[in-house]
N, C-alpha and C positions, 0 to 999 in steps of 0.2 A: 164389483166395479163395472163400468160401462163396457159393453162389447162392441161399441160402434166401430165401423171399419176405419175411421180416420183417427183412431187413437194412436198417440205417439208410442214408438217402440222403445220404452225406457230401458228394457233389458239389453237391447243391442248396444245402446250407448254405454251401459255399465260394463258390457263385455270388453269394449275397447279400453275403458278405464282400468280394468284389471291389469293391463300391461304396465301400469305405473305404480301398482301397489308394492310397497317394500316395508321394511321394518320401521323406518322413520314415519311413514304415513300411518302405520298401525299405532305406533306410540302416540302420535298426535291425536288420533281418534280416541285412544284410551284417556288422554288428558282432558279431552272435551267432555267425555262422559263423567269423569270424576269431578270436574269443575262444576258442571251443570247440576249434578245430583248431590254435590257437596259431600262427597265420600272419598275415602282413600283407596278402596277396592270394592269388589262386589262379591266377596266370599259369602256363601250362604244365601245369596239373593237369586230369585227366579225372575228372569227378564224375558218379556215378550216383545219381539221386534216385528212390528206391523209394516209391511211394505219394505222388506229388507234390502231391495235394490242390489247394490254390488256385494252386499254382505260384509262390508268393512266394519260397520259398527257392531254387528253381531259378533264378528271375530274379536273385536276389541273387548266387548262385554265378556265373552267367554274367557279370554286371556286374563281378565281382571278377576275371574273366579266365579262368575254367574253361571247358573244353569240357564241355557238359552233355547227359546223356541222361535224360529224365524219362519215367516211366511210372506208370500207375495202373490198377487194375481197374475203377474207377468211370468210366463214360463222361462224366458231367458234370464230374468232376474233370479229365479230359483236356481237355475243352472250356474249362474255366477257365484251365488252364495255357496253352493255345493263345491265349486272349484276352489274357493278360498279355504273351505274346511279341508279339502283334499291336500292342499299345499301345506297348511300350517298345523292342522289338528286332525290328521287322518284317523278314521274309526272312533272319533270322540263320541261317547255315549251320552254326554250331557249337553249335546247340541243337536236339536232336531230341526230339520229344514223340510218344508213342504209347500205345495201350492194351495192357496186359499184366498178368500175375499173377505174384506172387512164389512162388506154389505151382505154377507151370507149368514143369516141369523143362526141356522142350524150348526154351521161350522163353528161360529163363535161360542155357542153354548157348550161345545165339546172341549173348549180350551180351559175352562175354570178361571181362577183369578191369579194375579201375578203381583209380585212386590214392585216391579217396575214395568210399565208399559211404555215402549219407545216407538215413536212414529214421526220421523223427521222428514218434512217436505213431501208427505204422501197423501194425506186425507183430502187435500184440495184438488187432487188429480183423480178422484174416484168417480166423478159425475154426480155425486150426491154428498157434498161435504158435510152438511149438517146431519144427515143420516149417519154418516161415518163417525162424526163426533159423538153422537148419541150412543153408537154401538161400542165405542172403546171404553166408555165410562164404567160399565159393569165388569170389565175385565181387570180393573184395578182393585186390589185387596184393600181392606181398611188399613189406614196408615201407609198405604202404598203411594207411589209417585207415578204421575203421568207426564212424560216428556214429549212434547209435540212442537212442530213448527208449521206455521200457516202463512201463506202469501199475504202481504200487507195490501189493504184496499187503498188504492190511490185514485179512486174515482175514474175520471175520463181516461187517465193514463192506463189504468188496468183494463179498461174496455178496449183501448187501442192494442194492448198486448194480447188480449183474447183474440182479436182479429188476426194478428200476426201468427199466433199459434194454430188457429183453425186453417189459415191459408197454407201454412207450412205442411200440414198433414193432408190437406185436400188437393193441393196442386204441387206435385213433385218438382216441376220446373222452376218453382220460386225459391227452392230451398237454399241454393247458393247465395242468392241476393239477400234473403232474410237472415241467414247466418252472418253474412258480412255486416248487415245493419246491426244485428244484435251484438256482434263483437265490437263494432265501433261505438255503439251506445254504452256498452259496459266498460270498455277499456281505452277508447280513443283519447280522452282527455288525460287519463292517468299516464298513458304512454308518452304523450307530448310533454307532460311535466317531468317525467323521468328523463326524457331526452334532453330537455333544457338543463337539467341538473347534471348532465353528463353521466347518467346512470341508466342507459337504455335497457328496457325490459326488466328493471329491478323488481317492481312489484308483481309483474307477471310471473317471474321466476319464483317469487316468495309466496305466491298465492296458496300453495299447498300447506303452508304453515297454519292456515285457517281450516281446522278440522281434518287435515290430511287430504283434502279434495283436489281436483284438477280444474284449472281455469277454463280450458277449452271444453271439457266435458260438461261443466256447469253452464257454459254458454249454449251448447247444443241442447241441454235439458231445458234451459230457460226459453229458448226460441221455439222449441218443438213441443214442450210439455202440455199436452191436451188430452183429456179434459182439464179445465182450469177454473178455479174459483178463488175468491179472496175474502178477507174479513178484516175489520179493524181490531186492534188489540182489545178495545172495550167490548166488542161483540163476543169475542172468545171468552174473555173474563166473565161476562154476565152469563153466558151459556153454561159454563162449568160451575159457576156459583149456584145456579139453580139445581145442578145435579149433585150438590153436596161436596164440592171441591173448594179448597183454599189455595189461592195463588201463592206459590213459594218462591218463584223466580220469574222475571220477565226481562227479555232483551228485545228491544224494538229497533227498527230500522227507519231512517227518514226517507229512503228511496225504495226502489223496487227490491224485492227479496223477501225473506221469511222473518216473521217475528217468532221468537222462541218463548215457550211457556213451560214451566215445571209446576204442576199442580199436585197438591197433597189431598188424598181422599180421606176426609174426616169420618170417624165412626158415627153411625146414626144416633 
């Protein structure tokens, strides 16, 4: 990943998120994995979590029975993942956590192949998204699954958000203003509607039901997340089709956010 000095501190945001992690959020993360991968559990499955972030989904996969290898470029993210293992699965021998980069060819070659490769909301933050997409493909075993999410390309809107993200990281004094703008953009209308319905903050309080995540930490991640690249669903589909993958599941968004893909690697 890029070492540029204005890179967003993803791991520091995740460290704050860890304060919210509880059994219910872990259960929701488990349900997300089972639904997307169309499985009941992960017994006997080897799962590679690229860009493990908070470690929540690595933990979910491990509790579902998978052998898990988690890595992240961000040292604070590695620390977060290690902290979740310490809390819930101390001394677990089937969960390896380390620092590594999806752009480091030598490191990736050492990993071998995996039944499931998971990288949610990560590859578009590397500074070389298409290089990262190419690099994850060989890590998936034949008949294995690749579960990724990539920011949707909204044309001029995406270019505007790229400016916001760069500014957030390059000019500290703008951060409060940009976070307020990002919060209003993401939640303003929703909160007004909830207030009109006499249910103030209803959907804000229920946001965690989507993947077990946190509304505020996702706003911070969205506003500050740099490097930042985007792609249309068609571009991602065509890219992996050329690499020998078949689209197994697609969830698209009409607005800003991530499109989710589950690909199956077909044997040659």
